[in-house]
PDB file of the backbone (N, CA, C, O) and the ligand in Angstrom, with CONECT records:
HET    FE2  A 101       1
ATOM      1  N   MET A   1     160.077  14.664 -85.515  1.00  0.00           N
ATOM      2  CA  MET A   1     159.980  13.811 -84.337  1.00  0.00           C
ATOM      3  C   MET A   1     158.994  12.677 -84.550  1.00  0.00           C
ATOM      4  O   MET A   1     159.111  11.630 -83.912  1.00  0.00           O
ATOM      5  N   TYR A   2     158.026  12.865 -85.435  1.00  0.00           N
ATOM      6  CA  TYR A   2     156.993  11.843 -85.616  1.00  0.00           C
ATOM      7  C   TYR A   2     157.539  10.534 -86.181  1.00  0.00           C
ATOM      8  O   TYR A   2     157.088   9.482 -85.729  1.00  0.00           O
ATOM      9  N   PRO A   3     158.471  10.514 -87.129  1.00  0.00           N
ATOM     10  CA  PRO A   3     158.984   9.228 -87.578  1.00  0.00           C
ATOM     11  C   PRO A   3     159.548   8.401 -86.442  1.00  0.00           C
ATOM     12  O   PRO A   3     159.335   7.190 -86.390  1.00  0.00           O
ATOM     13  N   GLU A   4     160.275   9.051 -85.519  1.00  0.00           N
ATOM     14  CA  GLU A   4     160.831   8.325 -84.360  1.00  0.00           C
ATOM     15  C   GLU A   4     159.716   7.839 -83.450  1.00  0.00           C
ATOM     16  O   GLU A   4     159.775   6.717 -82.947  1.00  0.00           O
ATOM     17  N   PHE A   5     158.699   8.667 -83.230  1.00  0.00           N
ATOM     18  CA  PHE A   5     157.547   8.255 -82.408  1.00  0.00           C
ATOM     19  C   PHE A   5     156.872   7.063 -83.029  1.00  0.00           C
ATOM     20  O   PHE A   5     156.501   6.123 -82.326  1.00  0.00           O
ATOM     21  N   LEU A   6     156.702   7.084 -84.350  1.00  0.00           N
ATOM     22  CA  LEU A   6     156.041   5.972 -85.045  1.00  0.00           C
ATOM     23  C   LEU A   6     156.857   4.696 -84.923  1.00  0.00           C
ATOM     24  O   LEU A   6     156.299   3.616 -84.731  1.00  0.00           O
ATOM     25  N   THR A   7     158.159   4.814 -85.031  1.00  0.00           N
ATOM     26  CA  THR A   7     159.030   3.639 -84.894  1.00  0.00           C
ATOM     27  C   THR A   7     158.940   3.075 -83.498  1.00  0.00           C
ATOM     28  O   THR A   7     158.826   1.861 -83.325  1.00  0.00           O
ATOM     29  N   ASN A   8     158.990   3.941 -82.492  1.00  0.00           N
ATOM     30  CA  ASN A   8     158.903   3.476 -81.111  1.00  0.00           C
ATOM     31  C   ASN A   8     157.546   2.827 -80.810  1.00  0.00           C
ATOM     32  O   ASN A   8     157.479   1.798 -80.138  1.00  0.00           O
ATOM     33  N   ALA A   9     156.485   3.429 -81.306  1.00  0.00           N
ATOM     34  CA  ALA A   9     155.152   2.849 -81.049  1.00  0.00           C
ATOM     35  C   ALA A   9     155.025   1.512 -81.738  1.00  0.00           C
ATOM     36  O   ALA A   9     154.448   0.575 -81.187  1.00  0.00           O
ATOM     37  N   ASN A  10     155.556   1.418 -82.930  1.00  0.00           N
ATOM     38  CA  ASN A  10     155.521   0.143 -83.660  1.00  0.00           C
ATOM     39  C   ASN A  10     156.331  -0.915 -82.959  1.00  0.00           C
ATOM     40  O   ASN A  10     155.884  -2.053 -82.816  1.00  0.00           O
ATOM     41  N   ASN A  11     157.532  -0.549 -82.514  1.00  0.00           N
ATOM     42  CA  ASN A  11     158.371  -1.514 -81.798  1.00  0.00           C
ATOM     43  C   ASN A  11     157.734  -1.971 -80.477  1.00  0.00           C
ATOM     44  O   ASN A  11     157.931  -3.104 -80.039  1.00  0.00           O
ATOM     45  N   ALA A  12     156.979  -1.078 -79.863  1.00  0.00           N
ATOM     46  CA  ALA A  12     156.314  -1.414 -78.600  1.00  0.00           C
ATOM     47  C   ALA A  12     155.015  -2.185 -78.833  1.00  0.00           C
ATOM     48  O   ALA A  12     154.415  -2.719 -77.901  1.00  0.00           O
ATOM     49  N   GLY A  13     154.598  -2.229 -80.098  1.00  0.00           N
ATOM     50  CA  GLY A  13     153.342  -2.907 -80.410  1.00  0.00           C
ATOM     51  C   GLY A  13     152.123  -2.155 -79.910  1.00  0.00           C
ATOM     52  O   GLY A  13     151.070  -2.756 -79.695  1.00  0.00           O
ATOM     53  N   ASN A  14     152.250  -0.852 -79.722  1.00  0.00           N
ATOM     54  CA  ASN A  14     151.146  -0.022 -79.200  1.00  0.00           C
ATOM     55  C   ASN A  14     150.361   0.538 -80.369  1.00  0.00           C
ATOM     56  O   ASN A  14     150.711   1.580 -80.922  1.00  0.00           O
ATOM     57  N   GLN A  15     149.294  -0.160 -80.744  1.00  0.00           N
ATOM     58  CA  GLN A  15     148.490   0.226 -81.928  1.00  0.00           C
ATOM     59  C   GLN A  15     147.796   1.553 -81.762  1.00  0.00           C
ATOM     60  O   GLN A  15     147.659   2.307 -82.726  1.00  0.00           O
ATOM     61  N   LEU A  16     147.351   1.856 -80.547  1.00  0.00           N
ATOM     62  CA  LEU A  16     146.663   3.151 -80.318  1.00  0.00           C
ATOM     63  C   LEU A  16     147.636   4.289 -80.478  1.00  0.00           C
ATOM     64  O   LEU A  16     147.296   5.304 -81.085  1.00  0.00           O
ATOM     65  N   ALA A  17     148.837   4.153 -79.953  1.00  0.00           N
ATOM     66  CA  ALA A  17     149.868   5.193 -80.104  1.00  0.00           C
ATOM     67  C   ALA A  17     150.265   5.334 -81.583  1.00  0.00           C
ATOM     68  O   ALA A  17     150.452   6.443 -82.083  1.00  0.00           O
ATOM     69  N   LEU A  18     150.385   4.225 -82.250  1.00  0.00           N
ATOM     70  CA  LEU A  18     150.713   4.227 -83.672  1.00  0.00           C
ATOM     71  C   LEU A  18     149.680   4.982 -84.463  1.00  0.00           C
ATOM     72  O   LEU A  18     150.032   5.788 -85.324  1.00  0.00           O
ATOM     73  N   LEU A  19     148.415   4.743 -84.197  1.00  0.00           N
ATOM     74  CA  LEU A  19     147.337   5.431 -84.892  1.00  0.00           C
ATOM     75  C   LEU A  19     147.372   6.950 -84.580  1.00  0.00           C
ATOM     76  O   LEU A  19     147.259   7.780 -85.483  1.00  0.00           O
ATOM     77  N   SER A  20     147.525   7.276 -83.339  1.00  0.00           N
ATOM     78  CA  SER A  20     147.517   8.679 -82.911  1.00  0.00           C
ATOM     79  C   SER A  20     148.696   9.435 -83.539  1.00  0.00           C
ATOM     80  O   SER A  20     148.513  10.540 -84.050  1.00  0.00           O
ATOM     81  N   PHE A  21     149.888   8.860 -83.506  1.00  0.00           N
ATOM     82  CA  PHE A  21     151.052   9.521 -84.066  1.00  0.00           C
ATOM     83  C   PHE A  21     150.940   9.620 -85.601  1.00  0.00           C
ATOM     84  O   PHE A  21     151.391  10.596 -86.201  1.00  0.00           O
ATOM     85  N   ASN A  22     150.350   8.629 -86.205  1.00  0.00           N
ATOM     86  CA  ASN A  22     150.142   8.671 -87.637  1.00  0.00           C
ATOM     87  C   ASN A  22     149.173   9.818 -88.012  1.00  0.00           C
ATOM     88  O   ASN A  22     149.417  10.557 -88.966  1.00  0.00           O
ATOM     89  N   TYR A  23     148.097   9.948 -87.264  1.00  0.00           N
ATOM     90  CA  TYR A  23     147.164  11.067 -87.509  1.00  0.00           C
ATOM     91  C   TYR A  23     147.899  12.378 -87.347  1.00  0.00           C
ATOM     92  O   TYR A  23     147.806  13.248 -88.213  1.00  0.00           O
ATOM     93  N   ALA A  24     148.636  12.538 -86.243  1.00  0.00           N
ATOM     94  CA  ALA A  24     149.300  13.805 -85.941  1.00  0.00           C
ATOM     95  C   ALA A  24     150.352  14.119 -87.009  1.00  0.00           C
ATOM     96  O   ALA A  24     150.461  15.267 -87.440  1.00  0.00           O
ATOM     97  N   TYR A  25     151.102  13.150 -87.428  1.00  0.00           N
ATOM     98  CA  TYR A  25     152.136  13.370 -88.439  1.00  0.00           C
ATOM     99  C   TYR A  25     151.545  13.861 -89.762  1.00  0.00           C
ATOM    100  O   TYR A  25     152.019  14.842 -90.334  1.00  0.00           O
ATOM    101  N   LYS A  26     150.529  13.187 -90.233  1.00  0.00           N
ATOM    102  CA  LYS A  26     149.871  13.578 -91.472  1.00  0.00           C
ATOM    103  C   LYS A  26     149.227  14.956 -91.372  1.00  0.00           C
ATOM    104  O   LYS A  26     149.325  15.768 -92.292  1.00  0.00           O
ATOM    105  N   THR A  27     148.566  15.210 -90.243  1.00  0.00           N
ATOM    106  CA  THR A  27     147.916  16.481 -90.044  1.00  0.00           C
ATOM    107  C   THR A  27     148.909  17.615 -89.964  1.00  0.00           C
ATOM    108  O   THR A  27     148.685  18.672 -90.555  1.00  0.00           O
ATOM    109  N   GLU A  28     149.995  17.425 -89.254  1.00  0.00           N
ATOM    110  CA  GLU A  28     150.977  18.492 -89.120  1.00  0.00           C
ATOM    111  C   GLU A  28     151.646  18.814 -90.469  1.00  0.00           C
ATOM    112  O   GLU A  28     152.053  19.954 -90.695  1.00  0.00           O
ATOM    113  N   LYS A  29     151.757  17.866 -91.323  1.00  0.00           N
ATOM    114  CA  LYS A  29     152.282  18.172 -92.667  1.00  0.00           C
ATOM    115  C   LYS A  29     151.343  19.149 -93.376  1.00  0.00           C
ATOM    116  O   LYS A  29     151.802  20.073 -94.047  1.00  0.00           O
ATOM    117  N   LYS A  30     150.017  18.946 -93.228  1.00  0.00           N
ATOM    118  CA  LYS A  30     149.078  19.880 -93.846  1.00  0.00           C
ATOM    119  C   LYS A  30     149.104  21.254 -93.143  1.00  0.00           C
ATOM    120  O   LYS A  30     149.022  22.299 -93.787  1.00  0.00           O
ATOM    121  N   HIS A  31     149.218  21.218 -91.830  1.00  0.00           N
ATOM    122  CA  HIS A  31     149.282  22.500 -91.091  1.00  0.00           C
ATOM    123  C   HIS A  31     150.488  23.293 -91.488  1.00  0.00           C
ATOM    124  O   HIS A  31     150.423  24.521 -91.547  1.00  0.00           O
ATOM    125  N   LYS A  32     151.602  22.627 -91.766  1.00  0.00           N
ATOM    126  CA  LYS A  32     152.837  23.342 -92.193  1.00  0.00           C
ATOM    127  C   LYS A  32     152.544  24.176 -93.445  1.00  0.00           C
ATOM    128  O   LYS A  32     152.961  25.331 -93.532  1.00  0.00           O
ATOM    129  N   VAL A  33     151.839  23.602 -94.398  1.00  0.00           N
ATOM    130  CA  VAL A  33     151.522  24.327 -95.611  1.00  0.00           C
ATOM    131  C   VAL A  33     150.616  25.521 -95.310  1.00  0.00           C
ATOM    132  O   VAL A  33     150.800  26.607 -95.860  1.00  0.00           O
ATOM    133  N   LEU A  34     149.626  25.305 -94.421  1.00  0.00           N
ATOM    134  CA  LEU A  34     148.729  26.418 -94.054  1.00  0.00           C
ATOM    135  C   LEU A  34     149.507  27.538 -93.393  1.00  0.00           C
ATOM    136  O   LEU A  34     149.279  28.710 -93.693  1.00  0.00           O
ATOM    137  N   TYR A  35     150.430  27.192 -92.490  1.00  0.00           N
ATOM    138  CA  TYR A  35     151.257  28.211 -91.842  1.00  0.00           C
ATOM    139  C   TYR A  35     152.131  28.952 -92.852  1.00  0.00           C
ATOM    140  O   TYR A  35     152.267  30.174 -92.790  1.00  0.00           O
ATOM    141  N   GLU A  36     152.716  28.210 -93.772  1.00  0.00           N
ATOM    142  CA  GLU A  36     153.575  28.835 -94.806  1.00  0.00           C
ATOM    143  C   GLU A  36     152.746  29.821 -95.676  1.00  0.00           C
ATOM    144  O   GLU A  36     153.204  30.912 -96.014  1.00  0.00           O
ATOM    145  N   ASN A  37     151.514  29.391 -96.019  1.00  0.00           N
ATOM    146  CA  ASN A  37     150.670  30.274 -96.817  1.00  0.00           C
ATOM    147  C   ASN A  37     150.294  31.516 -96.037  1.00  0.00           C
ATOM    148  O   ASN A  37     150.304  32.617 -96.587  1.00  0.00           O
ATOM    149  N   ALA A  38     149.963  31.357 -94.760  1.00  0.00           N
ATOM    150  CA  ALA A  38     149.607  32.498 -93.913  1.00  0.00           C
ATOM    151  C   ALA A  38     150.769  33.473 -93.770  1.00  0.00           C
ATOM    152  O   ALA A  38     150.595  34.690 -93.840  1.00  0.00           O
ATOM    153  N   LEU A  39     151.963  32.906 -93.568  1.00  0.00           N
ATOM    154  CA  LEU A  39     153.156  33.758 -93.412  1.00  0.00           C
ATOM    155  C   LEU A  39     153.439  34.524 -94.705  1.00  0.00           C
ATOM    156  O   LEU A  39     153.763  35.711 -94.677  1.00  0.00           O
ATOM    157  N   ALA A  40     153.313  33.835 -95.828  1.00  0.00           N
ATOM    158  CA  ALA A  40     153.550  34.494 -97.109  1.00  0.00           C
ATOM    159  C   ALA A  40     152.563  35.633 -97.335  1.00  0.00           C
ATOM    160  O   ALA A  40     152.921  36.694 -97.847  1.00  0.00           O
ATOM    161  N   ALA A  41     151.296  35.389 -96.939  1.00  0.00           N
ATOM    162  CA  ALA A  41     150.276  36.401 -97.105  1.00  0.00           C
ATOM    163  C   ALA A  41     150.579  37.602 -96.203  1.00  0.00           C
ATOM    164  O   ALA A  41     150.415  38.753 -96.608  1.00  0.00           O
ATOM    165  N   LEU A  42     151.011  37.321 -95.004  1.00  0.00           N
ATOM    166  CA  LEU A  42     151.373  38.407 -94.084  1.00  0.00           C
ATOM    167  C   LEU A  42     152.547  39.220 -94.627  1.00  0.00           C
ATOM    168  O   LEU A  42     152.527  40.450 -94.610  1.00  0.00           O
ATOM    169  N   GLU A  43     153.546  38.526 -95.099  1.00  0.00           N
ATOM    170  CA  GLU A  43     154.758  39.206 -95.571  1.00  0.00           C
ATOM    171  C   GLU A  43     154.512  40.009 -96.854  1.00  0.00           C
ATOM    172  O   GLU A  43     155.211  40.987 -97.123  1.00  0.00           O
ATOM    173  N   SER A  44     153.545  39.604 -97.619  1.00  0.00           N
ATOM    174  CA  SER A  44     153.210  40.340 -98.862  1.00  0.00           C
ATOM    175  C   SER A  44     152.021  41.287 -98.657  1.00  0.00           C
ATOM    176  O   SER A  44     151.477  41.843 -99.612  1.00  0.00           O
ATOM    177  N   ASN A  45     151.646  41.450 -97.430  1.00  0.00           N
ATOM    178  CA  ASN A  45     150.503  42.336 -97.080  1.00  0.00           C
ATOM    179  C   ASN A  45     149.264  41.981 -97.903  1.00  0.00           C
ATOM    180  O   ASN A  45     148.594  42.848 -98.465  1.00  0.00           O
ATOM    181  N   ASN A  46     148.983  40.665 -97.955  1.00  0.00           N
ATOM    182  CA  ASN A  46     147.876  40.176 -98.768  1.00  0.00           C
ATOM    183  C   ASN A  46     147.016  39.200 -97.955  1.00  0.00           C
ATOM    184  O   ASN A  46     146.616  38.153 -98.463  1.00  0.00           O
ATOM    185  N   VAL A  47     146.744  39.532 -96.739  1.00  0.00           N
ATOM    186  CA  VAL A  47     146.005  38.656 -95.844  1.00  0.00           C
ATOM    187  C   VAL A  47     144.636  38.308 -96.370  1.00  0.00           C
ATOM    188  O   VAL A  47     144.123  37.217 -96.123  1.00  0.00           O
ATOM    189  N   LYS A  48     144.040  39.246 -97.102  1.00  0.00           N
ATOM    190  CA  LYS A  48     142.675  39.024 -97.627  1.00  0.00           C
ATOM    191  C   LYS A  48     142.612  37.883 -98.657  1.00  0.00           C
ATOM    192  O   LYS A  48     141.533  37.401 -99.003  1.00  0.00           O
ATOM    193  N   SER A  49     143.791  37.464 -99.137  1.00  0.00           N
ATOM    194  CA  SER A  49     143.816  36.338-100.103  1.00  0.00           C
ATOM    195  C   SER A  49     143.620  34.982 -99.377  1.00  0.00           C
ATOM    196  O   SER A  49     143.329  33.969-100.013  1.00  0.00           O
ATOM    197  N   LEU A  50     143.782  34.983 -98.068  1.00  0.00           N
ATOM    198  CA  LEU A  50     143.647  33.734 -97.313  1.00  0.00           C
ATOM    199  C   LEU A  50     142.180  33.312 -97.220  1.00  0.00           C
ATOM    200  O   LEU A  50     141.288  34.160 -97.237  1.00  0.00           O
ATOM    201  N   PRO A  51     141.930  32.013 -97.122  1.00  0.00           N
ATOM    202  CA  PRO A  51     140.521  31.523 -96.968  1.00  0.00           C
ATOM    203  C   PRO A  51     139.912  32.140 -95.718  1.00  0.00           C
ATOM    204  O   PRO A  51     140.601  32.414 -94.735  1.00  0.00           O
ATOM    205  N   ALA A  52     138.616  32.348 -95.782  1.00  0.00           N
ATOM    206  CA  ALA A  52     137.887  32.894 -94.647  1.00  0.00           C
ATOM    207  C   ALA A  52     137.254  31.806 -93.781  1.00  0.00           C
ATOM    208  O   ALA A  52     136.819  32.063 -92.658  1.00  0.00           O
ATOM    209  N   VAL A  53     137.212  30.615 -94.310  1.00  0.00           N
ATOM    210  CA  VAL A  53     136.578  29.496 -93.597  1.00  0.00           C
ATOM    211  C   VAL A  53     137.475  28.269 -93.623  1.00  0.00           C
ATOM    212  O   VAL A  53     138.067  27.923 -94.645  1.00  0.00           O
ATOM    213  N   PHE A  54     137.555  27.611 -92.443  1.00  0.00           N
ATOM    214  CA  PHE A  54     138.334  26.377 -92.329  1.00  0.00           C
ATOM    215  C   PHE A  54     137.421  25.343 -91.669  1.00  0.00           C
ATOM    216  O   PHE A  54     136.532  25.693 -90.892  1.00  0.00           O
ATOM    217  N   TYR A  55     137.643  24.099 -91.978  1.00  0.00           N
ATOM    218  CA  TYR A  55     136.916  22.994 -91.333  1.00  0.00           C
ATOM    219  C   TYR A  55     137.963  22.085 -90.709  1.00  0.00           C
ATOM    220  O   TYR A  55     138.906  21.664 -91.379  1.00  0.00           O
ATOM    221  N   VAL A  56     137.795  21.779 -89.412  1.00  0.00           N
ATOM    222  CA  VAL A  56     138.759  20.997 -88.664  1.00  0.00           C
ATOM    223  C   VAL A  56     138.122  19.682 -88.229  1.00  0.00           C
ATOM    224  O   VAL A  56     137.036  19.661 -87.649  1.00  0.00           O
ATOM    225  N   CYS A  57     138.809  18.607 -88.517  1.00  0.00           N
ATOM    226  CA  CYS A  57     138.353  17.284 -88.089  1.00  0.00           C
ATOM    227  C   CYS A  57     138.631  17.128 -86.591  1.00  0.00           C
ATOM    228  O   CYS A  57     139.767  17.312 -86.156  1.00  0.00           O
ATOM    229  N   PRO A  58     137.606  16.792 -85.798  1.00  0.00           N
ATOM    230  CA  PRO A  58     137.806  16.680 -84.347  1.00  0.00           C
ATOM    231  C   PRO A  58     138.564  15.388 -83.950  1.00  0.00           C
ATOM    232  O   PRO A  58     138.993  15.255 -82.804  1.00  0.00           O
ATOM    233  N   THR A  59     138.723  14.469 -84.866  1.00  0.00           N
ATOM    234  CA  THR A  59     139.423  13.238 -84.569  1.00  0.00           C
ATOM    235  C   THR A  59     140.928  13.385 -84.682  1.00  0.00           C
ATOM    236  O   THR A  59     141.674  12.948 -83.805  1.00  0.00           O
ATOM    237  N   CYS A  60     141.377  14.018 -85.791  1.00  0.00           N
ATOM    238  CA  CYS A  60     142.821  14.078 -86.048  1.00  0.00           C
ATOM    239  C   CYS A  60     143.354  15.479 -86.226  1.00  0.00           C
ATOM    240  O   CYS A  60     144.570  15.662 -86.282  1.00  0.00           O
ATOM    241  N   GLY A  61     142.498  16.468 -86.315  1.00  0.00           N
ATOM    242  CA  GLY A  61     142.951  17.827 -86.498  1.00  0.00           C
ATOM    243  C   GLY A  61     143.186  18.229 -87.928  1.00  0.00           C
ATOM    244  O   GLY A  61     143.570  19.368 -88.197  1.00  0.00           O
ATOM    245  N   ASN A  62     142.961  17.305 -88.868  1.00  0.00           N
ATOM    246  CA  ASN A  62     143.112  17.638 -90.274  1.00  0.00           C
ATOM    247  C   ASN A  62     142.246  18.839 -90.573  1.00  0.00           C
ATOM    248  O   ASN A  62     141.114  18.952 -90.101  1.00  0.00           O
ATOM    249  N   THR A  63     142.813  19.748 -91.382  1.00  0.00           N
ATOM    250  CA  THR A  63     142.144  21.033 -91.651  1.00  0.00           C
ATOM    251  C   THR A  63     141.967  21.252 -93.128  1.00  0.00           C
ATOM    252  O   THR A  63     142.887  21.060 -93.923  1.00  0.00           O
ATOM    253  N   TYR A  64     140.764  21.659 -93.481  1.00  0.00           N
ATOM    254  CA  TYR A  64     140.425  21.945 -94.869  1.00  0.00           C
ATOM    255  C   TYR A  64     140.100  23.426 -95.017  1.00  0.00           C
ATOM    256  O   TYR A  64     139.476  24.026 -94.142  1.00  0.00           O
ATOM    257  N   GLU A  65     140.532  24.011 -96.137  1.00  0.00           N
ATOM    258  CA  GLU A  65     140.226  25.388 -96.427  1.00  0.00           C
ATOM    259  C   GLU A  65     138.944  25.455 -97.247  1.00  0.00           C
ATOM    260  O   GLU A  65     138.746  24.650 -98.158  1.00  0.00           O
ATOM    261  N   THR A  66     138.074  26.409 -96.930  1.00  0.00           N
ATOM    262  CA  THR A  66     136.917  26.801 -97.680  1.00  0.00           C
ATOM    263  C   THR A  66     135.810  25.730 -97.750  1.00  0.00           C
ATOM    264  O   THR A  66     134.667  26.014 -97.391  1.00  0.00           O
ATOM    265  N   THR A  67     136.125  24.526 -98.199  1.00  0.00           N
ATOM    266  CA  THR A  67     135.129  23.462 -98.268  1.00  0.00           C
ATOM    267  C   THR A  67     135.746  22.162 -97.691  1.00  0.00           C
ATOM    268  O   THR A  67     136.964  22.005 -97.599  1.00  0.00           O
ATOM    269  N   ALA A  68     134.858  21.268 -97.320  1.00  0.00           N
ATOM    270  CA  ALA A  68     135.319  19.994 -96.747  1.00  0.00           C
ATOM    271  C   ALA A  68     134.740  18.828 -97.532  1.00  0.00           C
ATOM    272  O   ALA A  68     133.623  18.911 -98.042  1.00  0.00           O
ATOM    273  N   PRO A  69     135.484  17.761 -97.628  1.00  0.00           N
ATOM    274  CA  PRO A  69     134.938  16.561 -98.269  1.00  0.00           C
ATOM    275  C   PRO A  69     133.924  15.889 -97.329  1.00  0.00           C
ATOM    276  O   PRO A  69     133.746  16.322 -96.190  1.00  0.00           O
ATOM    277  N   LYS A  70     133.278  14.852 -97.806  1.00  0.00           N
ATOM    278  CA  LYS A  70     132.304  14.148 -96.974  1.00  0.00           C
ATOM    279  C   LYS A  70     132.948  13.443 -95.782  1.00  0.00           C
ATOM    280  O   LYS A  70     132.323  13.272 -94.735  1.00  0.00           O
ATOM    281  N   ARG A  71     134.184  13.045 -95.952  1.00  0.00           N
ATOM    282  CA  ARG A  71     134.909  12.379 -94.850  1.00  0.00           C
ATOM    283  C   ARG A  71     136.347  12.917 -94.829  1.00  0.00           C
ATOM    284  O   ARG A  71     136.895  13.321 -95.855  1.00  0.00           O
ATOM    285  N   CYS A  72     136.926  12.908 -93.646  1.00  0.00           N
ATOM    286  CA  CYS A  72     138.306  13.311 -93.474  1.00  0.00           C
ATOM    287  C   CYS A  72     139.219  12.367 -94.266  1.00  0.00           C
ATOM    288  O   CYS A  72     139.065  11.146 -94.225  1.00  0.00           O
ATOM    289  N   GLY A  73     140.162  12.962 -94.980  1.00  0.00           N
ATOM    290  CA  GLY A  73     141.071  12.156 -95.773  1.00  0.00           C
ATOM    291  C   GLY A  73     142.110  11.381 -94.962  1.00  0.00           C
ATOM    292  O   GLY A  73     142.813  10.519 -95.490  1.00  0.00           O
ATOM    293  N   ILE A  74     142.190  11.703 -93.680  1.00  0.00           N
ATOM    294  CA  ILE A  74     143.167  11.018 -92.831  1.00  0.00           C
ATOM    295  C   ILE A  74     142.461  10.018 -91.921  1.00  0.00           C
ATOM    296  O   ILE A  74     142.837   8.846 -91.894  1.00  0.00           O
ATOM    297  N   SER A  75     141.445  10.455 -91.174  1.00  0.00           N
ATOM    298  CA  SER A  75     140.798   9.590 -90.172  1.00  0.00           C
ATOM    299  C   SER A  75     139.492   9.011 -90.635  1.00  0.00           C
ATOM    300  O   SER A  75     138.946   8.121 -89.983  1.00  0.00           O
ATOM    301  N   MET A  76     138.963   9.504 -91.774  1.00  0.00           N
ATOM    302  CA  MET A  76     137.681   9.064 -92.322  1.00  0.00           C
ATOM    303  C   MET A  76     136.474   9.491 -91.478  1.00  0.00           C
ATOM    304  O   MET A  76     135.378   8.952 -91.633  1.00  0.00           O
ATOM    305  N   THR A  77     136.686  10.452 -90.593  1.00  0.00           N
ATOM    306  CA  THR A  77     135.594  11.003 -89.791  1.00  0.00           C
ATOM    307  C   THR A  77     134.626  11.731 -90.703  1.00  0.00           C
ATOM    308  O   THR A  77     135.049  12.430 -91.624  1.00  0.00           O
ATOM    309  N   SER A  78     133.302  11.573 -90.455  1.00  0.00           N
ATOM    310  CA  SER A  78     132.283  12.258 -91.273  1.00  0.00           C
ATOM    311  C   SER A  78     132.438  13.771 -91.124  1.00  0.00           C
ATOM    312  O   SER A  78     132.738  14.269 -90.039  1.00  0.00           O
ATOM    313  N   SER A  79     132.232  14.485 -92.209  1.00  0.00           N
ATOM    314  CA  SER A  79     132.343  15.939 -92.186  1.00  0.00           C
ATOM    315  C   SER A  79     131.239  16.572 -91.335  1.00  0.00           C
ATOM    316  O   SER A  79     131.343  17.742 -90.967  1.00  0.00           O
ATOM    317  N   GLU A  80     130.184  15.814 -91.018  1.00  0.00           N
ATOM    318  CA  GLU A  80     129.139  16.347 -90.150  1.00  0.00           C
ATOM    319  C   GLU A  80     129.705  16.686 -88.736  1.00  0.00           C
ATOM    320  O   GLU A  80     129.136  17.495 -88.004  1.00  0.00           O
ATOM    321  N   LYS A  81     130.821  16.048 -88.393  1.00  0.00           N
ATOM    322  CA  LYS A  81     131.409  16.293 -87.098  1.00  0.00           C
ATOM    323  C   LYS A  81     132.520  17.387 -87.136  1.00  0.00           C
ATOM    324  O   LYS A  81     133.059  17.772 -86.099  1.00  0.00           O
ATOM    325  N   PHE A  82     132.835  17.863 -88.336  1.00  0.00           N
ATOM    326  CA  PHE A  82     133.883  18.862 -88.458  1.00  0.00           C
ATOM    327  C   PHE A  82     133.529  20.148 -87.704  1.00  0.00           C
ATOM    328  O   PHE A  82     132.356  20.478 -87.528  1.00  0.00           O
ATOM    329  N   ILE A  83     134.537  20.846 -87.275  1.00  0.00           N
ATOM    330  CA  ILE A  83     134.335  22.142 -86.585  1.00  0.00           C
ATOM    331  C   ILE A  83     134.614  23.223 -87.608  1.00  0.00           C
ATOM    332  O   ILE A  83     135.695  23.271 -88.195  1.00  0.00           O
ATOM    333  N   LYS A  84     133.632  24.095 -87.821  1.00  0.00           N
ATOM    334  CA  LYS A  84     133.803  25.187 -88.794  1.00  0.00           C
ATOM    335  C   LYS A  84     134.391  26.389 -88.064  1.00  0.00           C
ATOM    336  O   LYS A  84     133.903  26.807 -87.014  1.00  0.00           O
ATOM    337  N   ILE A  85     135.455  26.931 -88.654  1.00  0.00           N
ATOM    338  CA  ILE A  85     136.076  28.119 -88.117  1.00  0.00           C
ATOM    339  C   ILE A  85     136.064  29.188 -89.186  1.00  0.00           C
ATOM    340  O   ILE A  85     136.624  29.019 -90.270  1.00  0.00           O
ATOM    341  N   SER A  86     135.418  30.286 -88.863  1.00  0.00           N
ATOM    342  CA  SER A  86     135.278  31.367 -89.814  1.00  0.00           C
ATOM    343  C   SER A  86     136.020  32.594 -89.346  1.00  0.00           C
ATOM    344  O   SER A  86     135.927  32.968 -88.177  1.00  0.00           O
ATOM    345  N   THR A  87     136.740  33.212 -90.220  1.00  0.00           N
ATOM    346  CA  THR A  87     137.446  34.463 -89.864  1.00  0.00           C
ATOM    347  C   THR A  87     136.629  35.675 -90.337  1.00  0.00           C
ATOM    348  O   THR A  87     137.065  36.816 -90.186  1.00  0.00           O
ATOM    349  N   GLU A  88     135.484  35.431 -90.891  1.00  0.00           N
ATOM    350  CA  GLU A  88     134.663  36.508 -91.471  1.00  0.00           C
ATOM    351  C   GLU A  88     134.201  37.550 -90.433  1.00  0.00           C
ATOM    352  O   GLU A  88     134.017  38.722 -90.760  1.00  0.00           O
ATOM    353  N   ASN A  89     134.021  37.109 -89.198  1.00  0.00           N
ATOM    354  CA  ASN A  89     133.526  38.029 -88.163  1.00  0.00           C
ATOM    355  C   ASN A  89     134.628  38.507 -87.232  1.00  0.00           C
ATOM    356  O   ASN A  89     134.341  39.075 -86.178  1.00  0.00           O
ATOM    357  N   LEU A  90     135.870  38.290 -87.598  1.00  0.00           N
ATOM    358  CA  LEU A  90     136.964  38.751 -86.721  1.00  0.00           C
ATOM    359  C   LEU A  90     137.261  40.194 -86.945  1.00  0.00           C
ATOM    360  O   LEU A  90     138.149  40.749 -86.297  1.00  0.00           O
TER     361      LEU A  90
HETATM  362 FE   FE2 A 101     140.430  13.378 -89.394  1.00  0.00          FE2+
END
């Protein structure tokens, strides 16, 4: 759905919508891989192989496993603003 959203935002000249949909599209591509990895781990009864820590960019939702770069690769948000999510205490 995002390619169509991007086209519509571009045709409407709505730069804010274009930026937002671009962030969401790129981030959801990464989330798809994370979901596929989690599902494969569940199906192979190997959940402990999954990362215990994730870092989420509050600007675009981009998610990093285990470690984070200094800036988000999608929105360039500083990693100091990232939200750390740990499964270690679950
Ligand atoms: Fe980001």
